[in-house]
C-alpha positions as CSV (number, residue, x, y, z in Angstrom):
1,X,0.4,-0.1,0.0
2,X,1.1,3.5,-0.7
3,X,2.0,6.0,1.9
4,X,-0.5,8.9,2.1
5,X,2.6,10.8,1.0
6,X,3.5,9.3,-1.7
7,X,-0.7,9.1,-3.2
8,X,-0.6,12.7,-3.2
9,X,2.5,13.0,-4.9
10,X,1.9,10.5,-7.4
11,X,-1.7,10.9,-7.7
12,X,-1.7,14.5,-7.9
13,X,-4.1,15.0,-11.2
14,X,-6.7,13.0,-8.8
15,X,-6.9,14.6,-6.0
16,X,-6.6,18.6,-7.2
17,X,-10.3,18.6,-8.7
18,X,-11.4,17.1,-4.7
19,X,-9.0,19.7,-2.9
20,X,-10.9,22.2,-5.1
21,X,-14.5,20.7,-4.4
22,X,-13.7,20.8,-0.5
23,X,-12.5,24.6,-1.0
24,X,-16.2,25.3,-2.7
25,X,-18.5,23.6,0.3
26,X,-16.4,25.4,2.3
27,X,-16.9,28.2,0.7
28,X,-20.8,27.8,0.5
29,X,-20.7,26.8,4.3
30,X,-19.7,30.2,5.0
31,X,-22.5,32.3,3.9
32,X,-23.2,35.5,6.0
33,X,-25.7,35.9,8.7
34,X,-28.1,38.7,9.6
35,X,-27.8,39.4,12.9
36,X,-31.6,39.7,13.3
37,X,-32.3,36.6,15.0
38,X,-34.8,34.6,18.0
39,X,-34.0,31.1,19.8
40,X,-35.8,29.9,22.4
41,X,-35.4,26.8,24.4
42,X,-36.6,25.2,27.7
43,X,-35.2,23.2,31.5
44,X,-36.3,21.8,33.9
45,X,-35.3,22.4,37.0
46,X,-36.6,21.7,40.7
47,X,-39.2,24.3,41.3
48,X,-40.3,24.2,38.1
49,X,-39.9,25.4,34.4
50,X,-36.8,28.0,33.3
51,X,-37.9,29.4,29.8
52,X,-34.9,30.8,27.9
53,X,-35.4,33.3,25.0
54,X,-32.7,35.0,23.2
55,X,-33.4,38.2,20.7
56,X,-31.1,39.9,18.8
57,X,-31.1,43.1,16.2
58,X,-28.4,44.8,14.6
59,X,-25.5,47.0,15.9
60,X,-22.2,48.1,16.0
61,X,-20.9,45.7,19.0
62,X,-22.1,42.9,21.3
63,X,-24.7,45.2,23.4
64,X,-26.2,42.3,25.7
65,X,-28.8,42.9,27.9
66,X,-29.7,40.4,30.3
67,X,-33.1,40.6,31.5
68,X,-33.7,38.6,34.5
69,X,-33.4,38.8,37.8
70,X,-33.4,34.8,38.3
71,X,-29.9,33.9,36.5
72,X,-27.1,33.6,39.3
73,X,-24.9,36.4,39.8
74,X,-22.1,34.4,40.1
75,X,-23.2,32.4,36.3
76,X,-23.6,36.2,34.1
77,X,-20.2,36.8,33.3
78,X,-19.8,32.9,32.0
79,X,-23.3,34.1,30.0
80,X,-22.3,37.1,28.4
81,X,-19.3,35.2,26.8
82,X,-21.5,32.5,25.4
83,X,-23.7,35.2,23.9
84,X,-20.6,37.4,22.6
85,X,-18.8,33.8,21.5
86,X,-21.8,32.8,19.6
87,X,-23.4,36.1,18.1
88,X,-20.2,37.8,18.1
89,X,-22.2,41.1,17.2
90,X,-25.8,42.7,17.9
91,X,-27.8,44.2,20.2
92,X,-28.4,41.2,22.1
93,X,-31.7,40.4,24.6
94,X,-31.5,37.6,27.1
95,X,-35.2,36.5,28.9
96,X,-35.5,33.9,31.6
97,X,-39.0,33.2,32.6
98,X,-39.8,30.6,35.3
99,X,-43.3,28.7,35.7
100,X,-43.4,27.1,38.7
101,X,-44.6,23.6,40.1
102,X,-48.3,23.4,41.6
103,X,-46.2,22.5,44.3
104,X,-43.6,24.9,44.6
105,X,-45.8,27.8,44.0
106,X,-47.8,27.4,47.5
107,X,-44.8,28.2,49.3
108,X,-45.1,32.5,50.5
109,X,-41.9,35.0,51.0
110,X,-43.4,36.6,54.1
111,X,-40.2,38.7,54.2
112,X,-41.0,40.1,50.8
113,X,-44.7,40.7,51.5
114,X,-44.2,42.1,54.5
115,X,-41.2,44.8,52.4
116,X,-43.6,45.7,49.9
117,X,-46.7,45.8,52.9
118,X,-44.5,48.7,54.4
119,X,-44.0,50.3,51.5
120,X,-47.5,50.8,50.7
121,X,-48.1,51.5,54.2
122,X,-45.4,54.5,53.6
123,X,-47.2,55.6,50.7
124,X,-50.8,55.5,52.2
125,X,-50.6,55.8,55.9
126,X,-53.5,54.3,57.3
127,X,-54.6,51.7,59.4
128,X,-56.0,49.1,56.9
129,X,-56.5,46.1,59.5
130,X,-60.0,44.8,60.5
131,X,-61.2,46.4,57.0
132,X,-62.3,44.8,53.5
133,X,-59.4,46.5,51.7
134,X,-56.7,44.0,53.6
135,X,-58.0,41.2,51.3
136,X,-57.8,42.9,48.5
137,X,-54.5,44.4,49.4
138,X,-52.5,41.1,50.2
139,X,-54.8,39.7,47.5
140,X,-52.7,42.3,45.1
141,X,-49.2,41.9,47.2
142,X,-49.3,38.0,46.8
143,X,-49.0,38.6,42.8
144,X,-45.7,41.1,43.2
145,X,-42.7,39.5,42.4
146,X,-40.8,37.4,44.8
147,X,-43.8,37.3,47.1
148,X,-44.2,33.5,46.4
149,X,-41.3,31.6,47.0
150,X,-41.5,29.8,43.4
151,X,-40.8,33.7,42.0
152,X,-37.2,34.4,44.1
153,X,-34.2,35.2,42.5
154,X,-32.7,32.0,43.3
155,X,-34.7,29.2,41.8
156,X,-31.7,28.1,39.9
157,X,-29.7,26.0,42.5
158,X,-26.0,25.3,41.7
159,X,-27.8,21.8,40.6
160,X,-30.3,22.8,38.5
161,X,-27.6,25.3,36.9
162,X,-25.9,22.3,34.2
163,X,-29.6,22.5,32.4
164,X,-30.4,25.8,32.1
165,X,-26.9,26.1,30.4
166,X,-27.8,23.4,28.5
167,X,-31.2,25.6,27.8
168,X,-29.0,28.8,27.0
169,X,-26.7,26.9,24.4
170,X,-30.0,25.8,22.7
171,X,-31.6,28.6,22.7
172,X,-28.2,30.4,21.0
173,X,-28.4,27.1,18.5
174,X,-31.8,28.2,17.0
175,X,-30.9,31.9,16.7
176,X,-28.4,31.1,14.9
177,X,-30.1,29.1,12.5
178,X,-32.5,31.9,12.2
179,X,-29.5,34.4,11.6
180,X,-28.1,32.0,8.5
181,X,-31.3,31.7,7.6
182,X,-31.9,35.7,7.0
183,X,-28.2,35.8,5.9
184,X,-29.3,33.7,2.7
185,X,-32.4,36.2,2.1
186,X,-29.5,39.1,2.4
187,X,-27.0,37.3,0.4
188,X,-29.4,37.1,-2.6
189,X,-30.6,40.8,-2.5
190,X,-27.8,42.5,-1.6
191,X,-25.7,40.2,-4.9
192,X,-28.6,40.4,-7.1
193,X,-28.3,44.7,-6.9
194,X,-24.6,45.0,-6.8
195,X,-25.2,42.9,-10.2
196,X,-27.7,45.6,-11.0
197,X,-25.8,48.6,-10.4
198,X,-22.5,47.0,-12.8
199,X,-25.4,46.3,-15.8
200,X,-27.0,50.0,-15.2
201,X,-23.5,50.9,-15.9
202,X,-22.8,49.0,-19.1
203,X,-25.5,51.6,-19.7
204,X,-24.1,53.9,-19.1
205,X,-20.8,53.4,-20.9
206,X,-23.1,52.7,-23.9
207,X,-24.4,56.4,-23.5
208,X,-21.1,57.6,-23.9
209,X,-20.8,58.4,-27.3
210,X,-23.8,59.6,-27.8
211,X,-22.5,62.4,-25.1
212,X,-19.7,63.4,-26.7
213,X,-21.6,64.3,-30.0
214,X,-24.3,66.2,-27.6
215,X,-21.1,68.3,-26.4
216,X,-19.7,69.0,-29.5
217,X,-23.1,69.8,-30.7
218,X,-23.6,72.2,-27.8
219,X,-20.0,74.1,-28.8
220,X,-20.8,74.4,-32.5
221,X,-24.5,75.9,-31.7
222,X,-23.3,78.5,-28.7
223,X,-20.2,79.0,-32.0
224,X,-23.0,80.4,-34.2
225,X,-24.8,82.3,-31.5
226,X,-21.7,84.2,-30.8
227,X,-20.9,84.5,-34.9
228,X,-17.7,83.1,-34.0
229,X,-14.7,81.1,-36.3
230,X,-12.5,79.4,-34.1
231,X,-9.5,77.9,-35.3
232,X,-10.2,74.5,-36.4
233,X,-7.4,72.8,-34.6
234,X,-7.6,75.2,-31.6
235,X,-11.6,73.9,-31.3
236,X,-10.7,70.4,-31.6
237,X,-7.8,70.6,-28.6
238,X,-10.5,72.8,-26.5
239,X,-13.0,70.2,-26.9
240,X,-10.6,67.1,-26.2
241,X,-10.2,69.1,-22.9
242,X,-13.4,69.5,-22.1
243,X,-13.9,65.7,-22.7
244,X,-11.0,64.9,-20.6
245,X,-12.5,67.2,-17.6
246,X,-15.6,65.1,-18.0
247,X,-14.3,61.7,-19.0
248,X,-15.8,59.0,-16.4
249,X,-13.0,56.1,-17.6
250,X,-11.4,56.1,-14.2
251,X,-14.8,56.2,-12.0
252,X,-16.0,53.4,-14.4
253,X,-12.9,51.3,-13.9
254,X,-12.7,52.1,-9.7
255,X,-16.4,51.4,-9.5
256,X,-16.4,47.9,-10.8
257,X,-13.0,47.0,-8.8
258,X,-15.5,48.1,-5.8
259,X,-18.2,45.8,-7.1
260,X,-15.7,42.6,-7.5
261,X,-14.5,43.3,-4.0
262,X,-17.8,43.2,-2.5
263,X,-18.8,40.1,-3.8
264,X,-15.1,38.4,-2.9
265,X,-15.8,40.1,0.9
266,X,-19.5,38.8,1.1
267,X,-18.2,35.3,-0.7
268,X,-14.7,35.1,1.6
269,X,-15.6,35.9,4.7
270,X,-17.2,35.1,7.8
271,X,-18.3,38.3,9.5
272,X,-18.1,40.7,6.4
273,X,-20.7,43.7,7.6
274,X,-18.4,46.4,9.0
275,X,-16.1,45.7,5.3
276,X,-19.0,46.0,3.2
277,X,-19.6,49.2,4.6
278,X,-16.7,50.6,3.3
279,X,-16.9,49.1,0.8
280,X,-20.6,50.7,0.0
281,X,-18.8,53.4,0.7
282,X,-16.8,53.9,-2.2
283,X,-19.0,52.6,-4.6
284,X,-20.8,55.8,-3.5
285,X,-18.0,58.1,-3.9
286,X,-17.7,56.8,-7.2
287,X,-21.3,56.6,-8.3
288,X,-21.6,60.6,-7.4
289,X,-18.5,61.7,-9.2
290,X,-19.8,60.1,-12.6
291,X,-23.2,61.9,-11.5
292,X,-21.4,65.2,-11.6
293,X,-19.2,64.6,-14.6
294,X,-22.4,63.7,-16.5
295,X,-23.5,66.2,-18.2
296,X,-26.2,63.9,-20.2
297,X,-29.8,63.7,-19.1
298,X,-29.8,59.9,-20.0
299,X,-26.6,59.4,-17.9
300,X,-27.8,61.5,-14.9
301,X,-31.3,58.9,-15.4
302,X,-29.3,56.2,-14.9
303,X,-27.0,57.5,-11.8
304,X,-30.0,58.1,-10.0
305,X,-31.0,54.4,-10.4
306,X,-27.4,53.3,-9.4
307,X,-27.7,55.9,-5.8
308,X,-31.4,54.3,-5.6
309,X,-29.7,50.4,-5.6
310,X,-27.2,51.5,-3.5
311,X,-29.0,53.0,-0.5
312,X,-31.1,49.7,-0.8
313,X,-27.8,48.1,-0.7
314,X,-26.2,50.0,2.3
315,X,-30.0,49.9,4.4
316,X,-29.3,45.6,3.7
317,X,-25.6,45.4,4.7
318,X,-26.4,47.2,7.9
319,X,-27.7,44.1,9.2
320,X,-25.2,41.9,8.6
321,X,-22.5,40.2,11.1
């Protein structure tokens, strides 16, 4: 049997297509992700059921908000790291809600109940003993957070934490799947619009000859109105100078390079969002310069259409991870 090294050396022509195929699969797997997503999972603990919900929206950095009083304080840093490692960037909200068991819901946290009662008395300094309002007051206080033992912040014990941590991981899996599905839609939309800008610039290029003719006719007409008879060679020199001043060939080349780079980045990088924003700025600069140099109604209309497409690209790219 040939060694692996000998096999690769002797069968290089066969291995190369396989390597190319694997690279293509890796490229497909690096599809962009949206920053918008939602994930949900549940964990059963001794006192009841914990529901984990994670929501993310677009943002410049990882802005993590733990919107719960149930999470043990000693686990907050670890949970933040889990969220930032998996979701990377965006406005990320974590919610934990608790549904107690029937037996767990019977207990009353008298300390919390008395604290709420004292706060009510401080606001309404009236003797409520013996009145019908007492029953209504107690009934209302029993619904307050942490009054029943099942609603206390320490419902997640150290023994329960592995189950809750696993549920957070499942919710993260769900939100990552959601982001990937949204990313596919974003990819299709963005790439089609970038391709559309290239096609619009092809139409600009087709109008360039017409623009040169129009400029010459405009200058001839101006000279006729002035009854001037310029030297033909001098006139040609001025015309060439005028056309060079409004030449858009450099803008055309740079814009196409930016479009190509946009496609390379969106295909080749796992988190291209910020870099795409910079590329879009450069694309806008070339389109704006083309418009300022156009001096042709048809080209101006095409520039407006390119600006419209680019603005939609900019809006969508802000949601790319």
